[in-house]
Short mmCIF file of the C-alpha atoms (twelve columns), coordinates in Angstrom:
data_MODEL
# 
_entry.id   MODEL 
# 
loop_
_atom_site.group_PDB 
_atom_site.id 
_atom_site.type_symbol 
_atom_site.label_atom_id 
_atom_site.label_alt_id 
_atom_site.label_comp_id 
_atom_site.label_asym_id 
_atom_site.label_seq_id 
_atom_site.Cartn_x 
_atom_site.Cartn_y 
_atom_site.Cartn_z 
_atom_site.pdbx_PDB_model_num 
ATOM 1   C CA . MET A 1   141.693 51.921 132.062 1 
ATOM 2   C CA . LYS A 2   142.878 48.588 133.459 1 
ATOM 3   C CA . ARG A 3   144.457 48.725 136.911 1 
ATOM 4   C CA . TRP A 4   144.750 46.608 140.059 1 
ATOM 5   C CA . TYR A 5   142.016 46.951 142.681 1 
ATOM 6   C CA . VAL A 6   141.175 45.231 145.972 1 
ATOM 7   C CA . LEU A 7   138.151 42.975 146.308 1 
ATOM 8   C CA . ASN A 8   136.495 42.350 149.646 1 
ATOM 9   C CA . THR A 9   135.024 38.857 149.504 1 
ATOM 10  C CA . LYS A 10  132.313 37.283 151.568 1 
ATOM 11  C CA . PRO A 11  133.620 35.222 154.531 1 
ATOM 12  C CA . LYS A 12  135.627 32.162 153.489 1 
ATOM 13  C CA . LYS A 13  134.952 32.753 149.772 1 
ATOM 14  C CA . GLU A 14  138.458 33.861 148.710 1 
ATOM 15  C CA . PHE A 15  139.296 30.657 146.815 1 
ATOM 16  C CA . HIS A 16  135.831 30.443 145.248 1 
ATOM 17  C CA . VAL A 17  136.001 34.041 143.977 1 
ATOM 18  C CA . GLU A 18  139.545 33.479 142.705 1 
ATOM 19  C CA . LYS A 19  138.394 30.441 140.709 1 
ATOM 20  C CA . ILE A 20  135.427 32.303 139.178 1 
ATOM 21  C CA . PHE A 21  137.602 35.179 137.979 1 
ATOM 22  C CA . ILE A 22  140.357 32.910 136.637 1 
ATOM 23  C CA . GLU A 23  137.761 30.951 134.647 1 
ATOM 24  C CA . ALA A 24  136.395 34.265 133.313 1 
ATOM 25  C CA . GLY A 25  139.872 35.276 132.101 1 
ATOM 26  C CA . PHE A 26  140.641 37.962 134.690 1 
ATOM 27  C CA . ARG A 27  144.034 38.476 136.287 1 
ATOM 28  C CA . ILE A 28  143.561 37.951 140.013 1 
ATOM 29  C CA . TYR A 29  146.088 37.678 142.814 1 
ATOM 30  C CA . ASN A 30  145.121 35.982 146.047 1 
ATOM 31  C CA . PRO A 31  148.303 35.813 148.164 1 
ATOM 32  C CA . LYS A 32  148.497 32.622 150.204 1 
ATOM 33  C CA . TYR A 33  150.577 31.183 153.021 1 
ATOM 34  C CA . LYS A 34  150.753 27.845 154.802 1 
ATOM 35  C CA . HIS A 35  149.688 27.523 158.433 1 
ATOM 36  C CA . GLU A 36  149.553 24.173 160.209 1 
ATOM 37  C CA . GLU A 37  149.769 22.332 156.881 1 
ATOM 38  C CA . ARG A 38  146.788 24.245 155.402 1 
ATOM 39  C CA . VAL A 39  146.979 26.859 152.664 1 
ATOM 40  C CA . LYS A 40  145.186 30.032 153.731 1 
ATOM 41  C CA . PRO A 41  144.623 33.481 152.234 1 
ATOM 42  C CA . PHE A 42  147.278 35.952 153.401 1 
ATOM 43  C CA . PHE A 43  144.672 38.726 153.572 1 
ATOM 44  C CA . THR A 44  141.533 37.042 154.871 1 
ATOM 45  C CA . GLY A 45  138.550 38.380 152.936 1 
ATOM 46  C CA . TYR A 46  140.627 40.329 150.404 1 
ATOM 47  C CA . GLU A 47  142.352 39.735 147.086 1 
ATOM 48  C CA . PHE A 48  143.591 41.783 144.144 1 
ATOM 49  C CA . ILE A 49  141.982 41.928 140.719 1 
ATOM 50  C CA . TYR A 50  143.042 43.603 137.486 1 
ATOM 51  C CA . PHE A 51  140.149 45.065 135.520 1 
ATOM 52  C CA . ASP A 52  138.997 48.025 133.450 1 
ATOM 53  C CA . PHE A 53  137.228 50.711 135.467 1 
ATOM 54  C CA . PRO A 54  134.513 51.742 134.711 1 
ATOM 55  C CA . ASP A 55  133.762 49.271 131.875 1 
ATOM 56  C CA . GLN A 56  134.029 46.049 133.922 1 
ATOM 57  C CA . TYR A 57  133.070 47.520 137.302 1 
ATOM 58  C CA . GLN A 58  129.506 46.172 137.450 1 
ATOM 59  C CA . LEU A 59  130.585 42.720 136.272 1 
ATOM 60  C CA . VAL A 60  133.248 42.486 139.000 1 
ATOM 61  C CA . LYS A 61  131.137 44.052 141.744 1 
ATOM 62  C CA . TYR A 62  128.195 41.695 141.253 1 
ATOM 63  C CA . THR A 63  130.165 38.461 140.882 1 
ATOM 64  C CA . ARG A 64  129.065 35.739 143.308 1 
ATOM 65  C CA . GLY A 65  131.169 35.859 146.485 1 
ATOM 66  C CA . VAL A 66  132.237 39.498 146.109 1 
ATOM 67  C CA . LYS A 67  131.138 41.747 148.953 1 
ATOM 68  C CA . LYS A 68  132.512 45.000 147.530 1 
ATOM 69  C CA . ILE A 69  135.371 46.618 145.677 1 
ATOM 70  C CA . VAL A 70  137.460 48.707 148.067 1 
ATOM 71  C CA . GLY A 71  137.317 52.428 147.368 1 
ATOM 72  C CA . THR A 72  135.119 55.499 147.646 1 
ATOM 73  C CA . GLN A 73  131.558 56.014 146.427 1 
ATOM 74  C CA . GLU A 74  132.955 57.626 143.267 1 
ATOM 75  C CA . SER A 75  135.447 54.921 142.303 1 
ATOM 76  C CA . PRO A 76  137.499 51.981 143.541 1 
ATOM 77  C CA . THR A 77  140.996 52.700 144.836 1 
ATOM 78  C CA . ALA A 78  143.701 51.615 142.399 1 
ATOM 79  C CA . ILE A 79  146.682 49.723 143.827 1 
ATOM 80  C CA . PRO A 80  150.166 50.299 142.368 1 
ATOM 81  C CA . GLU A 81  151.590 47.190 140.732 1 
ATOM 82  C CA . GLU A 82  154.713 47.624 142.892 1 
ATOM 83  C CA . VAL A 83  152.634 46.579 145.935 1 
ATOM 84  C CA . LEU A 84  151.791 43.267 144.302 1 
ATOM 85  C CA . ASP A 85  155.386 42.830 143.119 1 
ATOM 86  C CA . ALA A 86  156.610 43.275 146.714 1 
ATOM 87  C CA . LEU A 87  154.183 40.598 147.928 1 
ATOM 88  C CA . LYS A 88  155.136 38.216 145.126 1 
ATOM 89  C CA . ALA A 89  158.826 38.731 145.936 1 
ATOM 90  C CA . ARG A 90  158.177 37.137 149.345 1 
ATOM 91  C CA . GLU A 91  156.736 33.974 147.780 1 
ATOM 92  C CA . VAL A 92  158.427 30.606 147.756 1 
ATOM 93  C CA . ASP A 93  156.668 27.989 145.606 1 
ATOM 94  C CA . GLY A 94  153.565 30.200 145.339 1 
ATOM 95  C CA . LEU A 95  153.234 30.774 149.076 1 
ATOM 96  C CA . ILE A 96  154.285 33.837 151.045 1 
ATOM 97  C CA . GLU A 97  157.170 32.943 153.309 1 
ATOM 98  C CA . LEU A 98  156.643 34.183 156.837 1 
ATOM 99  C CA . LEU A 99  159.726 34.995 158.876 1 
ATOM 100 C CA . LYS A 100 158.059 34.801 162.253 1 
ATOM 101 C CA . TYR A 101 160.985 35.747 164.450 1 
ATOM 102 C CA . GLY A 102 163.138 37.984 162.266 1 
ATOM 103 C CA . GLU A 103 165.912 37.141 159.903 1 
ATOM 104 C CA . GLU A 104 167.079 33.614 159.136 1 
ATOM 105 C CA . PRO A 105 169.966 32.333 161.282 1 
ATOM 106 C CA . VAL A 106 173.168 31.180 159.593 1 
ATOM 107 C CA . LEU A 107 176.085 29.017 160.756 1 
ATOM 108 C CA . GLY A 108 177.509 30.345 164.010 1 
ATOM 109 C CA . ASP A 109 174.615 32.671 164.906 1 
ATOM 110 C CA . GLU A 110 173.456 32.701 168.508 1 
ATOM 111 C CA . ILE A 111 169.801 31.657 168.662 1 
ATOM 112 C CA . GLU A 112 167.061 31.302 171.240 1 
ATOM 113 C CA . VAL A 113 164.126 28.895 171.338 1 
ATOM 114 C CA . VAL A 114 160.979 31.055 171.517 1 
ATOM 115 C CA . VAL A 115 158.186 28.442 171.551 1 
ATOM 116 C CA . GLY A 116 157.459 25.240 173.415 1 
ATOM 117 C CA . PRO A 117 158.868 23.524 176.498 1 
ATOM 118 C CA . LEU A 118 162.444 24.547 175.607 1 
ATOM 119 C CA . LYS A 119 161.546 28.244 175.429 1 
ATOM 120 C CA . GLY A 120 164.412 30.451 176.572 1 
ATOM 121 C CA . LEU A 121 167.097 27.893 175.765 1 
ATOM 122 C CA . LYS A 122 170.014 29.461 173.891 1 
ATOM 123 C CA . GLY A 123 172.548 27.902 171.593 1 
ATOM 124 C CA . ILE A 124 174.565 28.253 168.416 1 
ATOM 125 C CA . PHE A 125 173.021 27.583 164.999 1 
ATOM 126 C CA . GLU A 126 174.930 24.663 163.497 1 
ATOM 127 C CA . ARG A 127 173.112 23.631 160.284 1 
ATOM 128 C CA . GLU A 128 169.819 22.855 158.584 1 
ATOM 129 C CA . MET A 129 168.837 19.217 158.405 1 
ATOM 130 C CA . SER A 130 167.622 17.412 155.282 1 
ATOM 131 C CA . ASP A 131 164.070 18.446 156.151 1 
ATOM 132 C CA . ALA A 132 164.286 22.231 155.634 1 
ATOM 133 C CA . ASP A 133 162.046 22.856 158.637 1 
ATOM 134 C CA . ARG A 134 164.481 21.297 161.117 1 
ATOM 135 C CA . VAL A 135 167.821 22.616 162.279 1 
ATOM 136 C CA . LEU A 136 170.651 21.476 164.522 1 
ATOM 137 C CA . ILE A 137 171.765 23.771 167.333 1 
ATOM 138 C CA . LEU A 138 174.651 23.332 169.746 1 
ATOM 139 C CA . LEU A 139 173.884 23.805 173.415 1 
ATOM 140 C CA . ASN A 140 176.511 24.797 175.959 1 
ATOM 141 C CA . TYR A 141 175.233 25.227 179.521 1 
ATOM 142 C CA . VAL A 142 177.109 24.992 182.798 1 
ATOM 143 C CA . SER A 143 177.975 21.291 182.853 1 
ATOM 144 C CA . TYR A 144 176.084 20.207 179.743 1 
ATOM 145 C CA . GLN A 145 177.144 20.271 176.129 1 
ATOM 146 C CA . GLY A 146 174.931 18.727 173.521 1 
ATOM 147 C CA . GLN A 147 173.061 18.997 170.285 1 
ATOM 148 C CA . LEU A 148 169.367 19.559 169.697 1 
ATOM 149 C CA . VAL A 149 167.317 19.052 166.545 1 
ATOM 150 C CA . ILE A 150 164.369 21.457 166.533 1 
ATOM 151 C CA . GLU A 151 161.914 23.060 164.122 1 
ATOM 152 C CA . LYS A 152 163.364 26.225 162.615 1 
ATOM 153 C CA . LYS A 153 160.122 28.162 163.153 1 
ATOM 154 C CA . LYS A 154 160.601 27.843 166.916 1 
ATOM 155 C CA . LEU A 155 163.866 29.816 166.883 1 
ATOM 156 C CA . LYS A 156 164.895 33.427 166.663 1 
ATOM 157 C CA . LYS A 157 168.297 34.857 165.923 1 
ATOM 158 C CA . ILE A 158 169.734 36.880 168.805 1 
ATOM 159 C CA . LEU A 159 170.987 40.187 167.466 1 
# 
């Protein structure tokens, strides 16, 4: 019966294993995200594959780059398709979107800078700039009022 299972790949072989299985006609899902302008596997050393157990077990298990199929000695552990659907629902343009500091701020939300030399600075979220990674915040401190353009990933919404 065909079901989704988890592959454990050899170190840094996720993309290689994915390519082999795609070329062989298997359904494989290797969730990815972008970090510092590089695409990386979301689960380092792991990916999901859809195959028929027990008929295709040996073929999958002994494919170059595969370390093991996650499960017990008797059989691999099947993964509900809903798990994969939940991961895919977080994708934007094929990459999992990471919300590092909670929910996205919207116009008027109070925010705080959480990274870099301006850490701890608070302001009001004004708008996103043309580059979706940058935002404009309004600062209002003692005798200073101003605007700051900053990367969105360096902010968190204050609840």
